[in-house]
mmCIF file of the N, C-alpha and C atoms, coordinates in Angstrom:
data_MODEL
# 
_entry.id   MODEL 
# 
loop_
_atom_site.group_PDB 
_atom_site.id 
_atom_site.type_symbol 
_atom_site.label_atom_id 
_atom_site.label_alt_id 
_atom_site.label_comp_id 
_atom_site.label_asym_id 
_atom_site.label_entity_id 
_atom_site.label_seq_id 
_atom_site.pdbx_PDB_ins_code 
_atom_site.Cartn_x 
_atom_site.Cartn_y 
_atom_site.Cartn_z 
_atom_site.occupancy 
_atom_site.B_iso_or_equiv 
_atom_site.pdbx_formal_charge 
_atom_site.auth_seq_id 
_atom_site.auth_comp_id 
_atom_site.auth_asym_id 
_atom_site.auth_atom_id 
_atom_site.pdbx_PDB_model_num 
ATOM 1   N N  . MET A 1 1  ? -36.564 -0.787  -4.266  1.00 0.00 ? 1  MET A N  1 
ATOM 2   C CA . MET A 1 1  ? -35.546 -1.194  -3.309  1.00 0.00 ? 1  MET A CA 1 
ATOM 3   C C  . MET A 1 1  ? -35.871 -0.545  -1.954  1.00 0.00 ? 1  MET A C  1 
ATOM 4   N N  . THR A 1 2  ? -35.813 -1.344  -0.922  1.00 0.00 ? 2  THR A N  1 
ATOM 5   C CA . THR A 1 2  ? -36.119 -0.822  0.406   1.00 0.00 ? 2  THR A CA 1 
ATOM 6   C C  . THR A 1 2  ? -34.925 -0.041  0.956   1.00 0.00 ? 2  THR A C  1 
ATOM 7   N N  . LYS A 1 3  ? -35.178 0.682   2.021   1.00 0.00 ? 3  LYS A N  1 
ATOM 8   C CA . LYS A 1 3  ? -34.102 1.453   2.665   1.00 0.00 ? 3  LYS A CA 1 
ATOM 9   C C  . LYS A 1 3  ? -33.016 0.510   3.189   1.00 0.00 ? 3  LYS A C  1 
ATOM 10  N N  . ALA A 1 4  ? -33.425 -0.627  3.752   1.00 0.00 ? 4  ALA A N  1 
ATOM 11  C CA . ALA A 1 4  ? -32.452 -1.594  4.277   1.00 0.00 ? 4  ALA A CA 1 
ATOM 12  C C  . ALA A 1 4  ? -31.595 -2.168  3.147   1.00 0.00 ? 4  ALA A C  1 
ATOM 13  N N  . GLU A 1 5  ? -32.226 -2.464  2.022   1.00 0.00 ? 5  GLU A N  1 
ATOM 14  C CA . GLU A 1 5  ? -31.474 -2.995  0.883   1.00 0.00 ? 5  GLU A CA 1 
ATOM 15  C C  . GLU A 1 5  ? -30.500 -1.955  0.345   1.00 0.00 ? 5  GLU A C  1 
ATOM 16  N N  . SER A 1 6  ? -30.927 -0.729  0.313   1.00 0.00 ? 6  SER A N  1 
ATOM 17  C CA . SER A 1 6  ? -30.073 0.356   -0.153  1.00 0.00 ? 6  SER A CA 1 
ATOM 18  C C  . SER A 1 6  ? -28.856 0.519   0.763   1.00 0.00 ? 6  SER A C  1 
ATOM 19  N N  . GLU A 1 7  ? -29.090 0.443   2.050   1.00 0.00 ? 7  GLU A N  1 
ATOM 20  C CA . GLU A 1 7  ? -27.998 0.539   3.026   1.00 0.00 ? 7  GLU A CA 1 
ATOM 21  C C  . GLU A 1 7  ? -27.038 -0.641  2.877   1.00 0.00 ? 7  GLU A C  1 
ATOM 22  N N  . ASP A 1 8  ? -27.582 -1.845  2.698   1.00 0.00 ? 8  ASP A N  1 
ATOM 23  C CA . ASP A 1 8  ? -26.740 -3.030  2.495   1.00 0.00 ? 8  ASP A CA 1 
ATOM 24  C C  . ASP A 1 8  ? -25.887 -2.886  1.248   1.00 0.00 ? 8  ASP A C  1 
ATOM 25  N N  . LEU A 1 9  ? -26.478 -2.394  0.173   1.00 0.00 ? 9  LEU A N  1 
ATOM 26  C CA . LEU A 1 9  ? -25.738 -2.204  -1.071  1.00 0.00 ? 9  LEU A CA 1 
ATOM 27  C C  . LEU A 1 9  ? -24.624 -1.191  -0.891  1.00 0.00 ? 9  LEU A C  1 
ATOM 28  N N  . ARG A 1 10 ? -24.914 -0.094  -0.193  1.00 0.00 ? 10 ARG A N  1 
ATOM 29  C CA . ARG A 1 10 ? -23.891 0.936   0.055   1.00 0.00 ? 10 ARG A CA 1 
ATOM 30  C C  . ARG A 1 10 ? -22.733 0.356   0.866   1.00 0.00 ? 10 ARG A C  1 
ATOM 31  N N  . GLU A 1 11 ? -23.046 -0.421  1.892   1.00 0.00 ? 11 GLU A N  1 
ATOM 32  C CA . GLU A 1 11 ? -21.992 -1.040  2.713   1.00 0.00 ? 11 GLU A CA 1 
ATOM 33  C C  . GLU A 1 11 ? -21.185 -2.052  1.898   1.00 0.00 ? 11 GLU A C  1 
ATOM 34  N N  . ALA A 1 12 ? -21.858 -2.825  1.065   1.00 0.00 ? 12 ALA A N  1 
ATOM 35  C CA . ALA A 1 12 ? -21.159 -3.811  0.232   1.00 0.00 ? 12 ALA A CA 1 
ATOM 36  C C  . ALA A 1 12 ? -20.206 -3.116  -0.733  1.00 0.00 ? 12 ALA A C  1 
ATOM 37  N N  . LYS A 1 13 ? -20.649 -2.020  -1.334  1.00 0.00 ? 13 LYS A N  1 
ATOM 38  C CA . LYS A 1 13 ? -19.790 -1.278  -2.258  1.00 0.00 ? 13 LYS A CA 1 
ATOM 39  C C  . LYS A 1 13 ? -18.588 -0.688  -1.527  1.00 0.00 ? 13 LYS A C  1 
ATOM 40  N N  . LYS A 1 14 ? -18.807 -0.228  -0.290  1.00 0.00 ? 14 LYS A N  1 
ATOM 41  C CA . LYS A 1 14 ? -17.708 0.316   0.509   1.00 0.00 ? 14 LYS A CA 1 
ATOM 42  C C  . LYS A 1 14 ? -16.678 -0.776  0.817   1.00 0.00 ? 14 LYS A C  1 
ATOM 43  N N  . LYS A 1 15 ? -17.161 -1.973  1.174   1.00 0.00 ? 15 LYS A N  1 
ATOM 44  C CA . LYS A 1 15 ? -16.255 -3.091  1.463   1.00 0.00 ? 15 LYS A CA 1 
ATOM 45  C C  . LYS A 1 15 ? -15.492 -3.519  0.222   1.00 0.00 ? 15 LYS A C  1 
ATOM 46  N N  . ILE A 1 16 ? -16.174 -3.543  -0.923  1.00 0.00 ? 16 ILE A N  1 
ATOM 47  C CA . ILE A 1 16 ? -15.521 -3.907  -2.176  1.00 0.00 ? 16 ILE A CA 1 
ATOM 48  C C  . ILE A 1 16 ? -14.404 -2.924  -2.490  1.00 0.00 ? 16 ILE A C  1 
ATOM 49  N N  . ARG A 1 17 ? -14.677 -1.633  -2.339  1.00 0.00 ? 17 ARG A N  1 
ATOM 50  C CA . ARG A 1 17 ? -13.673 -0.601  -2.603  1.00 0.00 ? 17 ARG A CA 1 
ATOM 51  C C  . ARG A 1 17 ? -12.459 -0.791  -1.691  1.00 0.00 ? 17 ARG A C  1 
ATOM 52  N N  . LEU A 1 18 ? -12.698 -1.056  -0.412  1.00 0.00 ? 18 LEU A N  1 
ATOM 53  C CA . LEU A 1 18 ? -11.604 -1.267  0.536   1.00 0.00 ? 18 LEU A CA 1 
ATOM 54  C C  . LEU A 1 18 ? -10.792 -2.508  0.169   1.00 0.00 ? 18 LEU A C  1 
ATOM 55  N N  . LEU A 1 19 ? -11.480 -3.594  -0.175  1.00 0.00 ? 19 LEU A N  1 
ATOM 56  C CA . LEU A 1 19 ? -10.775 -4.814  -0.553  1.00 0.00 ? 19 LEU A CA 1 
ATOM 57  C C  . LEU A 1 19 ? -9.962  -4.628  -1.826  1.00 0.00 ? 19 LEU A C  1 
ATOM 58  N N  . GLU A 1 20 ? -10.483 -3.854  -2.769  1.00 0.00 ? 20 GLU A N  1 
ATOM 59  C CA . GLU A 1 20 ? -9.728  -3.573  -3.986  1.00 0.00 ? 20 GLU A CA 1 
ATOM 60  C C  . GLU A 1 20 ? -8.470  -2.770  -3.674  1.00 0.00 ? 20 GLU A C  1 
ATOM 61  N N  . GLN A 1 21 ? -8.570  -1.830  -2.747  1.00 0.00 ? 21 GLN A N  1 
ATOM 62  C CA . GLN A 1 21 ? -7.400  -1.046  -2.356  1.00 0.00 ? 21 GLN A CA 1 
ATOM 63  C C  . GLN A 1 21 ? -6.371  -1.936  -1.656  1.00 0.00 ? 21 GLN A C  1 
ATOM 64  N N  . GLU A 1 22 ? -6.843  -2.795  -0.766  1.00 0.00 ? 22 GLU A N  1 
ATOM 65  C CA . GLU A 1 22 ? -5.931  -3.703  -0.073  1.00 0.00 ? 22 GLU A CA 1 
ATOM 66  C C  . GLU A 1 22 ? -5.260  -4.651  -1.048  1.00 0.00 ? 22 GLU A C  1 
ATOM 67  N N  . ASN A 1 23 ? -6.015  -5.128  -2.022  1.00 0.00 ? 23 ASN A N  1 
ATOM 68  C CA . ASN A 1 23 ? -5.466  -6.025  -3.032  1.00 0.00 ? 23 ASN A CA 1 
ATOM 69  C C  . ASN A 1 23 ? -4.373  -5.334  -3.838  1.00 0.00 ? 23 ASN A C  1 
ATOM 70  N N  . GLU A 1 24 ? -4.582  -4.081  -4.169  1.00 0.00 ? 24 GLU A N  1 
ATOM 71  C CA . GLU A 1 24 ? -3.579  -3.321  -4.918  1.00 0.00 ? 24 GLU A CA 1 
ATOM 72  C C  . GLU A 1 24 ? -2.308  -3.152  -4.091  1.00 0.00 ? 24 GLU A C  1 
ATOM 73  N N  . VAL A 1 25 ? -2.443  -2.872  -2.813  1.00 0.00 ? 25 VAL A N  1 
ATOM 74  C CA . VAL A 1 25 ? -1.267  -2.740  -1.940  1.00 0.00 ? 25 VAL A CA 1 
ATOM 75  C C  . VAL A 1 25 ? -0.503  -4.058  -1.892  1.00 0.00 ? 25 VAL A C  1 
ATOM 76  N N  . LEU A 1 26 ? -1.212  -5.152  -1.737  1.00 0.00 ? 26 LEU A N  1 
ATOM 77  C CA . LEU A 1 26 ? -0.553  -6.459  -1.687  1.00 0.00 ? 26 LEU A CA 1 
ATOM 78  C C  . LEU A 1 26 ? 0.107   -6.811  -3.016  1.00 0.00 ? 26 LEU A C  1 
ATOM 79  N N  . ARG A 1 27 ? -0.556  -6.458  -4.129  1.00 0.00 ? 27 ARG A N  1 
ATOM 80  C CA . ARG A 1 27 ? 0.017   -6.730  -5.442  1.00 0.00 ? 27 ARG A CA 1 
ATOM 81  C C  . ARG A 1 27 ? 1.328   -5.950  -5.621  1.00 0.00 ? 27 ARG A C  1 
ATOM 82  N N  . ARG A 1 28 ? 1.322   -4.689  -5.211  1.00 0.00 ? 28 ARG A N  1 
ATOM 83  C CA . ARG A 1 28 ? 2.536   -3.874  -5.330  1.00 0.00 ? 28 ARG A CA 1 
ATOM 84  C C  . ARG A 1 28 ? 3.640   -4.379  -4.411  1.00 0.00 ? 28 ARG A C  1 
ATOM 85  N N  . ALA A 1 29 ? 3.265   -4.792  -3.206  1.00 0.00 ? 29 ALA A N  1 
ATOM 86  C CA . ALA A 1 29 ? 4.265   -5.316  -2.267  1.00 0.00 ? 29 ALA A CA 1 
ATOM 87  C C  . ALA A 1 29 ? 4.878   -6.602  -2.808  1.00 0.00 ? 29 ALA A C  1 
ATOM 88  N N  . ALA A 1 30 ? 4.065   -7.455  -3.380  1.00 0.00 ? 30 ALA A N  1 
ATOM 89  C CA . ALA A 1 30 ? 4.578   -8.706  -3.943  1.00 0.00 ? 30 ALA A CA 1 
ATOM 90  C C  . ALA A 1 30 ? 5.535   -8.418  -5.099  1.00 0.00 ? 30 ALA A C  1 
ATOM 91  N N  . ALA A 1 31 ? 5.189   -7.457  -5.949  1.00 0.00 ? 31 ALA A N  1 
ATOM 92  C CA . ALA A 1 31 ? 6.065   -7.094  -7.066  1.00 0.00 ? 31 ALA A CA 1 
ATOM 93  C C  . ALA A 1 31 ? 7.384   -6.526  -6.550  1.00 0.00 ? 31 ALA A C  1 
ATOM 94  N N  . TYR A 1 32 ? 7.304   -5.669  -5.534  1.00 0.00 ? 32 TYR A N  1 
ATOM 95  C CA . TYR A 1 32 ? 8.517   -5.080  -4.959  1.00 0.00 ? 32 TYR A CA 1 
ATOM 96  C C  . TYR A 1 32 ? 9.411   -6.162  -4.357  1.00 0.00 ? 32 TYR A C  1 
ATOM 97  N N  . LEU A 1 33 ? 8.813   -7.054  -3.585  1.00 0.00 ? 33 LEU A N  1 
ATOM 98  C CA . LEU A 1 33 ? 9.606   -8.102  -2.948  1.00 0.00 ? 33 LEU A CA 1 
ATOM 99  C C  . LEU A 1 33 ? 10.178  -9.073  -3.976  1.00 0.00 ? 33 LEU A C  1 
ATOM 100 N N  . SER A 1 34 ? 9.450   -9.313  -5.037  1.00 0.00 ? 34 SER A N  1 
ATOM 101 C CA . SER A 1 34 ? 9.945   -10.174 -6.112  1.00 0.00 ? 34 SER A CA 1 
ATOM 102 C C  . SER A 1 34 ? 11.173  -9.544  -6.762  1.00 0.00 ? 34 SER A C  1 
ATOM 103 N N  . GLN A 1 35 ? 11.104  -8.248  -7.032  1.00 0.00 ? 35 GLN A N  1 
ATOM 104 C CA . GLN A 1 35 ? 12.243  -7.559  -7.626  1.00 0.00 ? 35 GLN A CA 1 
ATOM 105 C C  . GLN A 1 35 ? 13.434  -7.534  -6.662  1.00 0.00 ? 35 GLN A C  1 
ATOM 106 N N  . ALA A 1 36 ? 13.163  -7.301  -5.392  1.00 0.00 ? 36 ALA A N  1 
ATOM 107 C CA . ALA A 1 36 ? 14.238  -7.283  -4.392  1.00 0.00 ? 36 ALA A CA 1 
ATOM 108 C C  . ALA A 1 36 ? 14.894  -8.654  -4.306  1.00 0.00 ? 36 ALA A C  1 
ATOM 109 N N  . ASN A 1 37 ? 14.090  -9.693  -4.383  1.00 0.00 ? 37 ASN A N  1 
ATOM 110 C CA . ASN A 1 37 ? 14.617  -11.051 -4.328  1.00 0.00 ? 37 ASN A CA 1 
ATOM 111 C C  . ASN A 1 37 ? 15.478  -11.344 -5.542  1.00 0.00 ? 37 ASN A C  1 
ATOM 112 N N  . LEU A 1 38 ? 15.071  -10.865 -6.706  1.00 0.00 ? 38 LEU A N  1 
ATOM 113 C CA . LEU A 1 38 ? 15.878  -11.058 -7.913  1.00 0.00 ? 38 LEU A CA 1 
ATOM 114 C C  . LEU A 1 38 ? 17.224  -10.344 -7.792  1.00 0.00 ? 38 LEU A C  1 
ATOM 115 N N  . ARG A 1 39 ? 17.193  -9.130  -7.224  1.00 0.00 ? 39 ARG A N  1 
ATOM 116 C CA . ARG A 1 39 ? 18.442  -8.371  -7.063  1.00 0.00 ? 39 ARG A CA 1 
ATOM 117 C C  . ARG A 1 39 ? 19.379  -9.070  -6.089  1.00 0.00 ? 39 ARG A C  1 
ATOM 118 N N  . LEU A 1 40 ? 18.865  -9.683  -5.060  1.00 0.00 ? 40 LEU A N  1 
ATOM 119 C CA . LEU A 1 40 ? 19.704  -10.388 -4.086  1.00 0.00 ? 40 LEU A CA 1 
ATOM 120 C C  . LEU A 1 40 ? 20.347  -11.616 -4.713  1.00 0.00 ? 40 LEU A C  1 
ATOM 121 N N  . GLY A 1 41 ? 19.660  -12.213 -5.660  1.00 0.00 ? 41 GLY A N  1 
ATOM 122 C CA . GLY A 1 41 ? 20.173  -13.413 -6.304  1.00 0.00 ? 41 GLY A CA 1 
ATOM 123 C C  . GLY A 1 41 ? 21.248  -13.149 -7.330  1.00 0.00 ? 41 GLY A C  1 
ATOM 124 N N  . GLN A 1 42 ? 21.428  -11.890 -7.732  1.00 0.00 ? 42 GLN A N  1 
ATOM 125 C CA . GLN A 1 42 ? 22.436  -11.564 -8.743  1.00 0.00 ? 42 GLN A CA 1 
ATOM 126 C C  . GLN A 1 42 ? 23.812  -11.494 -8.114  1.00 0.00 ? 42 GLN A C  1 
ATOM 127 N N  . SER A 1 43 ? 24.805  -11.839 -8.905  1.00 0.00 ? 43 SER A N  1 
ATOM 128 C CA . SER A 1 43 ? 26.163  -11.754 -8.388  1.00 0.00 ? 43 SER A CA 1 
ATOM 129 C C  . SER A 1 43 ? 26.649  -10.309 -8.470  1.00 0.00 ? 43 SER A C  1 
ATOM 130 N N  . PRO A 1 44 ? 27.452  -9.878  -7.503  1.00 0.00 ? 44 PRO A N  1 
ATOM 131 C CA . PRO A 1 44 ? 27.940  -8.491  -7.511  1.00 0.00 ? 44 PRO A CA 1 
ATOM 132 C C  . PRO A 1 44 ? 28.870  -8.261  -8.709  1.00 0.00 ? 44 PRO A C  1 
ATOM 133 N N  . LYS A 1 45 ? 28.826  -7.049  -9.259  1.00 0.00 ? 45 LYS A N  1 
ATOM 134 C CA . LYS A 1 45 ? 29.670  -6.734  -10.426 1.00 0.00 ? 45 LYS A CA 1 
ATOM 135 C C  . LYS A 1 45 ? 30.816  -5.832  -10.043 1.00 0.00 ? 45 LYS A C  1 
# 
């Protein structure tokens, strides 16, 4: 593997890690908003 290929692989892995973190944040936000929406739809007791 050349130095350029090694650098490209390192950058790709860094981008993948960042995208996975962003995906997790979005997944948690969607779950939170879904739960909040369900609570708003319930009638008060």
